[in-house]
Short mmCIF file of the C-alpha atoms (twelve columns), coordinates in Angstrom:
data_MODEL
# 
_entry.id   MODEL 
# 
loop_
_atom_site.group_PDB 
_atom_site.id 
_atom_site.type_symbol 
_atom_site.label_atom_id 
_atom_site.label_alt_id 
_atom_site.label_comp_id 
_atom_site.label_asym_id 
_atom_site.label_seq_id 
_atom_site.Cartn_x 
_atom_site.Cartn_y 
_atom_site.Cartn_z 
_atom_site.pdbx_PDB_model_num 
ATOM 1   C CA . UNK A 1   38.244  -9.700  -15.206 1 
ATOM 2   C CA . UNK A 2   37.488  -10.005 -11.465 1 
ATOM 3   C CA . UNK A 3   35.652  -7.893  -8.917  1 
ATOM 4   C CA . UNK A 4   39.021  -6.849  -7.515  1 
ATOM 5   C CA . UNK A 5   39.723  -5.200  -10.872 1 
ATOM 6   C CA . UNK A 6   36.512  -3.209  -10.516 1 
ATOM 7   C CA . UNK A 7   37.326  -1.996  -7.030  1 
ATOM 8   C CA . UNK A 8   40.948  -1.143  -7.833  1 
ATOM 9   C CA . UNK A 9   40.867  0.162   -11.409 1 
ATOM 10  C CA . UNK A 10  43.852  0.783   -13.613 1 
ATOM 11  C CA . UNK A 11  43.511  4.423   -14.586 1 
ATOM 12  C CA . UNK A 12  44.033  6.039   -17.967 1 
ATOM 13  C CA . UNK A 13  43.035  9.094   -19.956 1 
ATOM 14  C CA . UNK A 14  41.148  10.015  -23.102 1 
ATOM 15  C CA . UNK A 15  41.550  13.068  -25.221 1 
ATOM 16  C CA . UNK A 16  39.292  15.882  -24.168 1 
ATOM 17  C CA . UNK A 17  35.724  15.325  -25.381 1 
ATOM 18  C CA . UNK A 18  36.427  11.818  -26.653 1 
ATOM 19  C CA . UNK A 19  33.910  9.083   -25.732 1 
ATOM 20  C CA . UNK A 20  34.606  5.512   -26.654 1 
ATOM 21  C CA . UNK A 21  34.606  1.971   -25.352 1 
ATOM 22  C CA . UNK A 22  37.482  1.150   -23.028 1 
ATOM 23  C CA . UNK A 23  39.948  -1.662  -22.524 1 
ATOM 24  C CA . UNK A 24  38.406  -4.148  -20.051 1 
ATOM 25  C CA . UNK A 25  41.138  -3.249  -17.552 1 
ATOM 26  C CA . UNK A 26  40.027  0.385   -17.503 1 
ATOM 27  C CA . UNK A 27  36.905  0.451   -15.462 1 
ATOM 28  C CA . UNK A 28  35.222  2.145   -12.484 1 
ATOM 29  C CA . UNK A 29  35.480  2.887   -8.797  1 
ATOM 30  C CA . UNK A 30  33.100  1.196   -6.344  1 
ATOM 31  C CA . UNK A 31  32.607  2.567   -2.839  1 
ATOM 32  C CA . UNK A 32  29.786  3.139   -0.350  1 
ATOM 33  C CA . UNK A 33  27.553  6.061   -1.292  1 
ATOM 34  C CA . UNK A 34  27.303  6.920   2.413   1 
ATOM 35  C CA . UNK A 35  30.148  6.078   4.764   1 
ATOM 36  C CA . UNK A 36  29.359  3.221   7.092   1 
ATOM 37  C CA . UNK A 37  26.299  2.018   5.161   1 
ATOM 38  C CA . UNK A 38  26.235  -1.162  3.106   1 
ATOM 39  C CA . UNK A 39  23.783  0.150   0.496   1 
ATOM 40  C CA . UNK A 40  23.850  1.583   -1.999  1 
ATOM 41  C CA . UNK A 41  27.322  1.032   -3.414  1 
ATOM 42  C CA . UNK A 42  28.295  3.925   -5.661  1 
ATOM 43  C CA . UNK A 43  29.869  3.214   -9.051  1 
ATOM 44  C CA . UNK A 44  31.751  6.119   -10.657 1 
ATOM 45  C CA . UNK A 45  33.899  6.308   -13.810 1 
ATOM 46  C CA . UNK A 46  37.632  6.001   -13.298 1 
ATOM 47  C CA . UNK A 47  38.169  7.757   -16.631 1 
ATOM 48  C CA . UNK A 48  36.955  10.989  -18.163 1 
ATOM 49  C CA . UNK A 49  34.635  10.475  -21.093 1 
ATOM 50  C CA . UNK A 50  33.665  6.902   -20.256 1 
ATOM 51  C CA . UNK A 51  30.756  5.838   -22.471 1 
ATOM 52  C CA . UNK A 52  28.256  4.216   -20.073 1 
ATOM 53  C CA . UNK A 53  26.554  2.137   -22.754 1 
ATOM 54  C CA . UNK A 54  29.763  0.769   -24.248 1 
ATOM 55  C CA . UNK A 55  31.134  0.131   -20.774 1 
ATOM 56  C CA . UNK A 56  27.936  -1.620  -19.655 1 
ATOM 57  C CA . UNK A 57  27.867  -3.836  -22.746 1 
ATOM 58  C CA . UNK A 58  31.479  -4.864  -22.123 1 
ATOM 59  C CA . UNK A 59  31.063  -5.373  -18.392 1 
ATOM 60  C CA . UNK A 60  27.566  -6.870  -18.107 1 
ATOM 61  C CA . UNK A 61  28.834  -9.852  -16.080 1 
ATOM 62  C CA . UNK A 62  30.721  -7.559  -13.723 1 
ATOM 63  C CA . UNK A 63  27.632  -5.401  -13.167 1 
ATOM 64  C CA . UNK A 64  25.552  -8.500  -12.417 1 
ATOM 65  C CA . UNK A 65  28.216  -9.724  -9.991  1 
ATOM 66  C CA . UNK A 66  28.274  -6.357  -8.213  1 
ATOM 67  C CA . UNK A 67  24.468  -6.341  -7.980  1 
ATOM 68  C CA . UNK A 68  24.449  -9.893  -6.606  1 
ATOM 69  C CA . UNK A 69  27.003  -8.871  -3.981  1 
ATOM 70  C CA . UNK A 70  25.617  -5.472  -2.945  1 
ATOM 71  C CA . UNK A 71  21.937  -5.528  -4.140  1 
ATOM 72  C CA . UNK A 72  21.842  -1.743  -4.732  1 
ATOM 73  C CA . UNK A 73  24.121  0.154   -7.136  1 
ATOM 74  C CA . UNK A 74  24.160  3.921   -7.625  1 
ATOM 75  C CA . UNK A 75  25.818  4.906   -10.912 1 
ATOM 76  C CA . UNK A 76  27.041  8.495   -10.597 1 
ATOM 77  C CA . UNK A 77  29.063  10.627  -12.968 1 
ATOM 78  C CA . UNK A 78  28.088  8.734   -16.138 1 
ATOM 79  C CA . UNK A 79  25.857  11.555  -17.363 1 
ATOM 80  C CA . UNK A 80  22.505  9.828   -17.847 1 
ATOM 81  C CA . UNK A 81  20.725  12.849  -19.282 1 
ATOM 82  C CA . UNK A 82  17.954  11.423  -21.478 1 
ATOM 83  C CA . UNK A 83  15.320  8.716   -21.579 1 
ATOM 84  C CA . UNK A 84  17.076  7.243   -24.631 1 
ATOM 85  C CA . UNK A 85  20.407  6.836   -22.804 1 
ATOM 86  C CA . UNK A 86  18.618  5.301   -19.831 1 
ATOM 87  C CA . UNK A 87  16.745  2.924   -22.116 1 
ATOM 88  C CA . UNK A 88  19.969  1.813   -23.801 1 
ATOM 89  C CA . UNK A 89  21.659  1.182   -20.447 1 
ATOM 90  C CA . UNK A 90  18.694  -0.902  -19.284 1 
ATOM 91  C CA . UNK A 91  18.867  -2.955  -22.494 1 
ATOM 92  C CA . UNK A 92  22.623  -3.452  -22.122 1 
ATOM 93  C CA . UNK A 93  22.394  -4.679  -18.533 1 
ATOM 94  C CA . UNK A 94  19.282  -6.871  -18.475 1 
ATOM 95  C CA . UNK A 95  17.602  -9.703  -20.339 1 
ATOM 96  C CA . UNK A 96  14.410  -9.363  -22.342 1 
ATOM 97  C CA . UNK A 97  11.984  -6.489  -22.671 1 
ATOM 98  C CA . UNK A 98  11.046  -4.250  -19.739 1 
ATOM 99  C CA . UNK A 99  7.897   -5.267  -17.888 1 
ATOM 100 C CA . UNK A 100 4.648   -3.344  -18.167 1 
ATOM 101 C CA . UNK A 101 2.700   -1.895  -15.265 1 
ATOM 102 C CA . UNK A 102 -0.635  -3.716  -15.020 1 
ATOM 103 C CA . UNK A 103 -2.788  -4.021  -11.910 1 
ATOM 104 C CA . UNK A 104 -1.542  -0.569  -10.924 1 
ATOM 105 C CA . UNK A 105 -1.895  1.078   -7.539  1 
ATOM 106 C CA . UNK A 106 -0.653  4.549   -8.574  1 
ATOM 107 C CA . UNK A 107 -0.784  6.637   -11.783 1 
ATOM 108 C CA . UNK A 108 1.939   5.993   -14.354 1 
ATOM 109 C CA . UNK A 109 2.844   7.683   -17.637 1 
ATOM 110 C CA . UNK A 110 4.679   5.458   -20.110 1 
ATOM 111 C CA . UNK A 111 7.406   7.130   -22.129 1 
ATOM 112 C CA . UNK A 112 7.744   4.196   -24.503 1 
ATOM 113 C CA . UNK A 113 9.060   0.615   -24.519 1 
ATOM 114 C CA . UNK A 114 8.559   -0.062  -20.827 1 
ATOM 115 C CA . UNK A 115 10.052  3.203   -19.538 1 
ATOM 116 C CA . UNK A 116 7.758   5.020   -17.114 1 
ATOM 117 C CA . UNK A 117 7.687   8.278   -15.230 1 
ATOM 118 C CA . UNK A 118 8.189   7.454   -11.561 1 
ATOM 119 C CA . UNK A 119 4.935   7.395   -9.575  1 
ATOM 120 C CA . UNK A 120 2.743   10.430  -10.206 1 
ATOM 121 C CA . UNK A 121 1.857   11.339  -6.635  1 
ATOM 122 C CA . UNK A 122 1.429   14.654  -4.795  1 
ATOM 123 C CA . UNK A 123 4.881   16.120  -4.234  1 
ATOM 124 C CA . UNK A 124 4.174   17.024  -0.602  1 
ATOM 125 C CA . UNK A 125 3.432   13.418  0.341   1 
ATOM 126 C CA . UNK A 126 5.745   10.511  1.134   1 
ATOM 127 C CA . UNK A 127 5.565   7.122   -0.577  1 
ATOM 128 C CA . UNK A 128 6.403   4.406   1.937   1 
ATOM 129 C CA . UNK A 129 9.030   1.712   1.453   1 
ATOM 130 C CA . UNK A 130 7.938   -1.188  -0.741  1 
ATOM 131 C CA . UNK A 131 9.175   -3.665  -3.333  1 
ATOM 132 C CA . UNK A 132 7.621   -3.318  -6.769  1 
ATOM 133 C CA . UNK A 133 4.898   -5.748  -7.800  1 
ATOM 134 C CA . UNK A 134 4.712   -7.963  -4.727  1 
ATOM 135 C CA . UNK A 135 1.000   -8.535  -5.358  1 
ATOM 136 C CA . UNK A 136 1.590   -9.654  -8.967  1 
ATOM 137 C CA . UNK A 137 2.242   -13.241 -10.001 1 
ATOM 138 C CA . UNK A 138 5.121   -12.075 -12.185 1 
ATOM 139 C CA . UNK A 139 7.354   -9.335  -10.893 1 
ATOM 140 C CA . UNK A 140 10.725  -7.798  -11.787 1 
ATOM 141 C CA . UNK A 141 14.027  -8.987  -10.391 1 
ATOM 142 C CA . UNK A 142 15.723  -5.751  -11.469 1 
ATOM 143 C CA . UNK A 143 14.340  -2.245  -11.145 1 
ATOM 144 C CA . UNK A 144 16.089  0.875   -12.465 1 
ATOM 145 C CA . UNK A 145 15.578  4.523   -11.518 1 
ATOM 146 C CA . UNK A 146 17.172  7.356   -13.490 1 
ATOM 147 C CA . UNK A 147 17.217  10.899  -12.114 1 
ATOM 148 C CA . UNK A 148 17.070  13.193  -15.128 1 
ATOM 149 C CA . UNK A 149 16.436  16.214  -12.904 1 
ATOM 150 C CA . UNK A 150 16.927  16.250  -9.142  1 
ATOM 151 C CA . UNK A 151 14.481  18.274  -7.077  1 
ATOM 152 C CA . UNK A 152 15.979  21.402  -5.480  1 
ATOM 153 C CA . UNK A 153 14.643  20.154  -2.130  1 
ATOM 154 C CA . UNK A 154 13.773  16.610  -1.078  1 
ATOM 155 C CA . UNK A 155 12.586  13.972  -3.520  1 
ATOM 156 C CA . UNK A 156 15.089  11.306  -2.447  1 
ATOM 157 C CA . UNK A 157 14.463  7.614   -3.133  1 
ATOM 158 C CA . UNK A 158 15.176  5.879   0.189   1 
ATOM 159 C CA . UNK A 159 15.952  2.154   0.138   1 
ATOM 160 C CA . UNK A 160 15.941  -0.710  2.659   1 
ATOM 161 C CA . UNK A 161 17.190  -4.296  2.666   1 
ATOM 162 C CA . UNK A 162 14.082  -6.460  3.186   1 
ATOM 163 C CA . UNK A 163 16.167  -9.415  4.339   1 
ATOM 164 C CA . UNK A 164 16.991  -7.298  7.377   1 
ATOM 165 C CA . UNK A 165 13.367  -6.121  7.659   1 
ATOM 166 C CA . UNK A 166 12.307  -9.773  7.881   1 
ATOM 167 C CA . UNK A 167 14.942  -10.482 10.517  1 
ATOM 168 C CA . UNK A 168 13.621  -7.610  12.676  1 
ATOM 169 C CA . UNK A 169 10.076  -8.981  12.850  1 
ATOM 170 C CA . UNK A 170 8.879   -11.035 15.780  1 
ATOM 171 C CA . UNK A 171 9.150   -14.774 14.945  1 
ATOM 172 C CA . UNK A 172 5.434   -15.196 15.663  1 
ATOM 173 C CA . UNK A 173 4.595   -12.498 13.095  1 
ATOM 174 C CA . UNK A 174 6.911   -14.066 10.528  1 
ATOM 175 C CA . UNK A 175 5.356   -17.475 11.106  1 
ATOM 176 C CA . UNK A 176 1.815   -16.103 10.844  1 
ATOM 177 C CA . UNK A 177 2.466   -14.425 7.499   1 
ATOM 178 C CA . UNK A 178 4.468   -17.371 6.176   1 
ATOM 179 C CA . UNK A 179 1.583   -19.734 6.898   1 
ATOM 180 C CA . UNK A 180 -1.340  -17.533 5.835   1 
ATOM 181 C CA . UNK A 181 0.039   -15.065 3.314   1 
ATOM 182 C CA . UNK A 182 -1.537  -11.668 2.778   1 
ATOM 183 C CA . UNK A 183 -4.850  -10.661 1.172   1 
ATOM 184 C CA . UNK A 184 -5.213  -7.415  -0.776  1 
ATOM 185 C CA . UNK A 185 -8.725  -5.982  -1.108  1 
ATOM 186 C CA . UNK A 186 -9.335  -3.054  -3.461  1 
ATOM 187 C CA . UNK A 187 -12.395 -1.066  -4.527  1 
ATOM 188 C CA . UNK A 188 -12.531 0.939   -7.757  1 
ATOM 189 C CA . UNK A 189 -14.732 3.734   -9.166  1 
ATOM 190 C CA . UNK A 190 -16.147 4.799   -5.829  1 
ATOM 191 C CA . UNK A 191 -14.706 8.276   -6.366  1 
ATOM 192 C CA . UNK A 192 -11.486 7.434   -4.528  1 
ATOM 193 C CA . UNK A 193 -8.229  6.063   -5.894  1 
ATOM 194 C CA . UNK A 194 -7.670  4.961   -9.470  1 
ATOM 195 C CA . UNK A 195 -10.546 3.748   -11.668 1 
ATOM 196 C CA . UNK A 196 -10.323 0.136   -12.776 1 
ATOM 197 C CA . UNK A 197 -9.934  1.312   -16.368 1 
ATOM 198 C CA . UNK A 198 -6.571  2.851   -15.480 1 
ATOM 199 C CA . UNK A 199 -5.483  0.101   -13.112 1 
ATOM 200 C CA . UNK A 200 -5.985  -2.626  -15.717 1 
ATOM 201 C CA . UNK A 201 -5.333  -0.453  -18.784 1 
ATOM 202 C CA . UNK A 202 -8.622  -1.481  -20.411 1 
ATOM 203 C CA . UNK A 203 -12.199 -0.252  -20.759 1 
ATOM 204 C CA . UNK A 204 -13.514 -3.792  -21.254 1 
ATOM 205 C CA . UNK A 205 -15.073 -5.706  -18.381 1 
ATOM 206 C CA . UNK A 206 -14.368 -8.935  -20.237 1 
ATOM 207 C CA . UNK A 207 -10.671 -8.118  -20.530 1 
ATOM 208 C CA . UNK A 208 -10.496 -7.235  -16.852 1 
ATOM 209 C CA . UNK A 209 -12.224 -10.494 -15.902 1 
ATOM 210 C CA . UNK A 210 -9.822  -12.462 -18.104 1 
ATOM 211 C CA . UNK A 211 -6.827  -10.720 -16.541 1 
ATOM 212 C CA . UNK A 212 -8.136  -11.485 -13.077 1 
ATOM 213 C CA . UNK A 213 -8.692  -15.156 -13.913 1 
ATOM 214 C CA . UNK A 214 -5.191  -15.450 -15.360 1 
ATOM 215 C CA . UNK A 215 -3.667  -13.762 -12.309 1 
ATOM 216 C CA . UNK A 216 -5.644  -15.442 -9.525  1 
ATOM 217 C CA . UNK A 217 -7.554  -12.319 -8.604  1 
ATOM 218 C CA . UNK A 218 -11.129 -12.605 -7.414  1 
ATOM 219 C CA . UNK A 219 -13.296 -9.859  -8.930  1 
ATOM 220 C CA . UNK A 220 -16.797 -8.736  -8.046  1 
ATOM 221 C CA . UNK A 221 -18.773 -6.177  -10.031 1 
ATOM 222 C CA . UNK A 222 -20.834 -3.780  -7.942  1 
ATOM 223 C CA . UNK A 223 -23.629 -1.401  -8.935  1 
ATOM 224 C CA . UNK A 224 -22.742 1.458   -11.255 1 
ATOM 225 C CA . UNK A 225 -19.816 -0.287  -12.951 1 
ATOM 226 C CA . UNK A 226 -17.778 -0.369  -9.750  1 
ATOM 227 C CA . UNK A 227 -15.380 -3.190  -8.997  1 
ATOM 228 C CA . UNK A 228 -13.981 -4.987  -5.950  1 
ATOM 229 C CA . UNK A 229 -10.992 -7.336  -6.161  1 
ATOM 230 C CA . UNK A 230 -9.318  -9.734  -3.749  1 
ATOM 231 C CA . UNK A 231 -5.991  -11.439 -4.243  1 
ATOM 232 C CA . UNK A 232 -3.994  -13.590 -1.863  1 
ATOM 233 C CA . UNK A 233 -0.237  -13.755 -2.196  1 
ATOM 234 C CA . UNK A 234 2.709   -15.129 -0.289  1 
ATOM 235 C CA . UNK A 235 4.181   -12.653 2.162   1 
ATOM 236 C CA . UNK A 236 7.638   -14.194 2.314   1 
ATOM 237 C CA . UNK A 237 9.382   -15.248 -0.889  1 
ATOM 238 C CA . UNK A 238 12.643  -16.997 -1.679  1 
ATOM 239 C CA . UNK A 239 15.096  -15.204 -3.913  1 
ATOM 240 C CA . UNK A 240 15.331  -17.222 -7.157  1 
ATOM 241 C CA . UNK A 241 19.125  -16.966 -7.354  1 
ATOM 242 C CA . UNK A 242 20.226  -17.160 -3.735  1 
ATOM 243 C CA . UNK A 243 17.410  -19.004 -1.974  1 
ATOM 244 C CA . UNK A 244 17.303  -16.309 0.726   1 
ATOM 245 C CA . UNK A 245 13.999  -15.551 2.411   1 
ATOM 246 C CA . UNK A 246 12.827  -11.970 1.871   1 
ATOM 247 C CA . UNK A 247 9.932   -9.951  3.255   1 
ATOM 248 C CA . UNK A 248 8.166   -9.335  -0.062  1 
ATOM 249 C CA . UNK A 249 4.674   -7.884  0.273   1 
ATOM 250 C CA . UNK A 250 2.595   -4.740  0.648   1 
ATOM 251 C CA . UNK A 251 0.924   -5.857  3.900   1 
ATOM 252 C CA . UNK A 252 1.764   -2.674  5.804   1 
ATOM 253 C CA . UNK A 253 1.917   -0.386  2.765   1 
ATOM 254 C CA . UNK A 254 -1.778  -0.867  1.903   1 
ATOM 255 C CA . UNK A 255 -3.023  -1.335  5.464   1 
ATOM 256 C CA . UNK A 256 -5.543  1.309   6.479   1 
ATOM 257 C CA . UNK A 257 -3.394  2.329   9.451   1 
ATOM 258 C CA . UNK A 258 -0.615  3.422   7.089   1 
ATOM 259 C CA . UNK A 259 -2.783  6.296   5.869   1 
ATOM 260 C CA . UNK A 260 -2.203  9.763   7.268   1 
ATOM 261 C CA . UNK A 261 -4.411  10.103  10.382  1 
ATOM 262 C CA . UNK A 262 -6.815  12.652  8.871   1 
ATOM 263 C CA . UNK A 263 -7.237  10.583  5.692   1 
ATOM 264 C CA . UNK A 264 -7.724  7.397   7.680   1 
ATOM 265 C CA . UNK A 265 -10.328 9.014   9.940   1 
ATOM 266 C CA . UNK A 266 -12.276 10.371  6.951   1 
ATOM 267 C CA . UNK A 267 -12.233 7.029   5.129   1 
ATOM 268 C CA . UNK A 268 -13.343 5.051   8.160   1 
ATOM 269 C CA . UNK A 269 -16.041 7.600   8.960   1 
ATOM 270 C CA . UNK A 270 -17.559 7.620   5.471   1 
ATOM 271 C CA . UNK A 271 -17.016 4.046   4.257   1 
ATOM 272 C CA . UNK A 272 -17.682 0.536   5.457   1 
ATOM 273 C CA . UNK A 273 -14.462 -1.445  5.877   1 
ATOM 274 C CA . UNK A 274 -15.181 -3.623  2.843   1 
ATOM 275 C CA . UNK A 275 -15.528 -0.469  0.697   1 
ATOM 276 C CA . UNK A 276 -12.175 1.137   1.534   1 
ATOM 277 C CA . UNK A 277 -10.106 1.962   -1.580  1 
ATOM 278 C CA . UNK A 278 -7.601  -0.646  -0.400  1 
ATOM 279 C CA . UNK A 279 -6.791  -2.608  2.708   1 
ATOM 280 C CA . UNK A 280 -4.846  -5.707  3.676   1 
ATOM 281 C CA . UNK A 281 -5.610  -8.798  5.728   1 
ATOM 282 C CA . UNK A 282 -3.973  -12.076 6.540   1 
ATOM 283 C CA . UNK A 283 -4.481  -14.531 3.712   1 
ATOM 284 C CA . UNK A 284 -7.447  -16.215 5.390   1 
ATOM 285 C CA . UNK A 285 -9.264  -12.874 5.598   1 
ATOM 286 C CA . UNK A 286 -8.627  -12.257 9.289   1 
ATOM 287 C CA . UNK A 287 -7.521  -8.746  10.312  1 
ATOM 288 C CA . UNK A 288 -3.914  -7.682  10.556  1 
ATOM 289 C CA . UNK A 289 -3.766  -6.138  14.060  1 
ATOM 290 C CA . UNK A 290 -2.807  -2.475  14.213  1 
ATOM 291 C CA . UNK A 291 0.143   -3.345  16.433  1 
ATOM 292 C CA . UNK A 292 1.436   -5.801  13.818  1 
ATOM 293 C CA . UNK A 293 1.140   -3.266  10.999  1 
ATOM 294 C CA . UNK A 294 2.945   -0.720  13.176  1 
ATOM 295 C CA . UNK A 295 5.750   -3.200  13.951  1 
ATOM 296 C CA . UNK A 296 6.229   -3.869  10.234  1 
ATOM 297 C CA . UNK A 297 6.463   -0.135  9.498   1 
ATOM 298 C CA . UNK A 298 8.982   0.252   12.316  1 
ATOM 299 C CA . UNK A 299 11.127  -2.546  10.871  1 
ATOM 300 C CA . UNK A 300 11.215  -0.771  7.494   1 
ATOM 301 C CA . UNK A 301 12.113  2.542   9.107   1 
ATOM 302 C CA . UNK A 302 14.915  0.947   11.104  1 
ATOM 303 C CA . UNK A 303 16.501  -0.222  7.829   1 
ATOM 304 C CA . UNK A 304 15.756  2.928   5.827   1 
ATOM 305 C CA . UNK A 305 18.763  4.341   3.992   1 
ATOM 306 C CA . UNK A 306 18.530  7.756   2.326   1 
ATOM 307 C CA . UNK A 307 20.940  9.543   -0.010  1 
ATOM 308 C CA . UNK A 308 20.598  12.654  -2.204  1 
ATOM 309 C CA . UNK A 309 19.898  12.395  -5.917  1 
ATOM 310 C CA . UNK A 310 22.228  14.129  -8.366  1 
ATOM 311 C CA . UNK A 311 20.913  14.883  -11.832 1 
ATOM 312 C CA . UNK A 312 22.263  12.161  -14.128 1 
ATOM 313 C CA . UNK A 313 22.271  9.428   -11.444 1 
ATOM 314 C CA . UNK A 314 21.034  5.910   -12.118 1 
ATOM 315 C CA . UNK A 315 20.002  3.512   -9.339  1 
ATOM 316 C CA . UNK A 316 19.839  -0.233  -10.004 1 
ATOM 317 C CA . UNK A 317 18.198  -2.418  -7.350  1 
ATOM 318 C CA . UNK A 318 17.626  -6.101  -6.836  1 
ATOM 319 C CA . UNK A 319 13.872  -5.602  -6.508  1 
ATOM 320 C CA . UNK A 320 13.361  -8.695  -4.358  1 
ATOM 321 C CA . UNK A 321 16.009  -7.715  -1.832  1 
ATOM 322 C CA . UNK A 322 15.800  -3.920  -1.676  1 
ATOM 323 C CA . UNK A 323 12.651  -1.856  -1.124  1 
ATOM 324 C CA . UNK A 324 12.353  1.739   -2.306  1 
ATOM 325 C CA . UNK A 325 10.318  4.802   -1.365  1 
ATOM 326 C CA . UNK A 326 10.017  8.498   -2.171  1 
ATOM 327 C CA . UNK A 327 10.414  11.536  0.029   1 
ATOM 328 C CA . UNK A 328 8.320   14.709  -0.362  1 
ATOM 329 C CA . UNK A 329 9.882   17.385  -2.548  1 
ATOM 330 C CA . UNK A 330 9.604   20.925  -3.874  1 
ATOM 331 C CA . UNK A 331 10.261  22.146  -7.375  1 
ATOM 332 C CA . UNK A 332 10.749  20.077  -10.494 1 
ATOM 333 C CA . UNK A 333 11.756  16.414  -10.232 1 
ATOM 334 C CA . UNK A 334 12.135  13.994  -13.164 1 
ATOM 335 C CA . UNK A 335 12.814  10.366  -12.316 1 
ATOM 336 C CA . UNK A 336 12.081  7.565   -14.774 1 
ATOM 337 C CA . UNK A 337 11.872  3.852   -14.037 1 
ATOM 338 C CA . UNK A 338 12.083  0.481   -15.769 1 
ATOM 339 C CA . UNK A 339 11.556  -3.073  -14.534 1 
ATOM 340 C CA . UNK A 340 13.235  -6.102  -16.116 1 
ATOM 341 C CA . UNK A 341 13.894  -9.842  -15.779 1 
ATOM 342 C CA . UNK A 342 10.551  -11.255 -14.620 1 
ATOM 343 C CA . UNK A 343 10.274  -13.716 -11.767 1 
ATOM 344 C CA . UNK A 344 7.215   -15.954 -11.560 1 
ATOM 345 C CA . UNK A 345 6.170   -17.731 -8.399  1 
ATOM 346 C CA . UNK A 346 3.186   -19.740 -7.239  1 
ATOM 347 C CA . UNK A 347 0.628   -17.822 -5.225  1 
ATOM 348 C CA . UNK A 348 -1.888  -18.935 -2.617  1 
ATOM 349 C CA . UNK A 349 -5.228  -19.253 -4.352  1 
ATOM 350 C CA . UNK A 350 -7.519  -16.247 -4.013  1 
# 
C-alpha cells in the first residue's frame, strides 16, 4: 500500500454498529486541518465504524510514513473516548514502553503505564511553545495527546515547526547557541515551584544524587534540605532519522523574561538571581540577553499554528520537529499524553 492510497481511499460500508478490521485498501482521508497550513494534517475515517486500533495495527508503516512526511497528525472521528483506547493506539503505533516523566518542570498525574494527565497548570494561564524533554539526555521521538473532553472555551494545543523556528533566528544567535549550548539552573524547596521530591519522584537524597550523576546534572544541597541543579545541554540537535537541524531547547521557555511581568518583578525583587526557581544561560554560564530571549519567543510565535480540539481527537507529533503549547481555558478539559520511542544524544558536560 502507498501513501497515494491513503490520500485517495477506496470507500466502502459496514453494517450499522459493526466495528471490525478493514481490507488494507479501505483506509482514511488525509487533508490539512486548517486550509493553507502545512500542520497538522488531519486523518479521518473513510468508513463508518472503523476500528482505530485494528486499523492502526494494520497500517503502522503508513502512519509512520505520514508522520515522517508531515510531522504532525490529528486523528479525528475515530472516537478516542477512554484512556484504555488511547493506550492501545499508542502501543499499536510505537515501539517499546512509554517513557516516564522524571526531572519534571510541571506537576503530572500518571494514569498508569506511562499515560499522564496533560500538565496540571492554572487554567487561566498559557503554557508557551516547547518540545518535550529537551533538557533530558533521553527524550521521546513521538508524543501523543488525546482529548477526552474538550474545554467549552479555549484550551487548544498550539504547535510550531521548530525547523522553521531555527531558520527565523539570526545566524549569529544560532551560531552562539550551537557553540555554547544552554544551561538550565533550577532551585527547589524555596517555597516556589515544585519540590525536588516531586521533580525526581523520590524522597531520597542519595537517589536524587545518583540520578543527577547518571544524567550529567550538577547538584548542590543548600540549607534546610533545599536543592540547586545545573545542567548544560545542546541547543540545536540533529533529527536521528532525517539529519535535519532542529531548535530543540527550553532556552526561552525557562528564561526569567518569559514570566508574566508581575511575576517576574516579584521574583527579581525578592530573590537573588542564583535563587530563582529556574532560569537559563548560555552553556558557559554567561547571560542570555533579553533581546535574544525575546527574538526566540517571536520566532516561535511566528510559526504558531492553532486549531480547536474536538472531544475524541488524538494528536501525534514528531517531538523533535514540532513544539506544542497550551492556551488558557474555561470549564472542564481532559487531555492525556504519552511519550514513546526514546532518543539518546550526547550532551555538553555540566
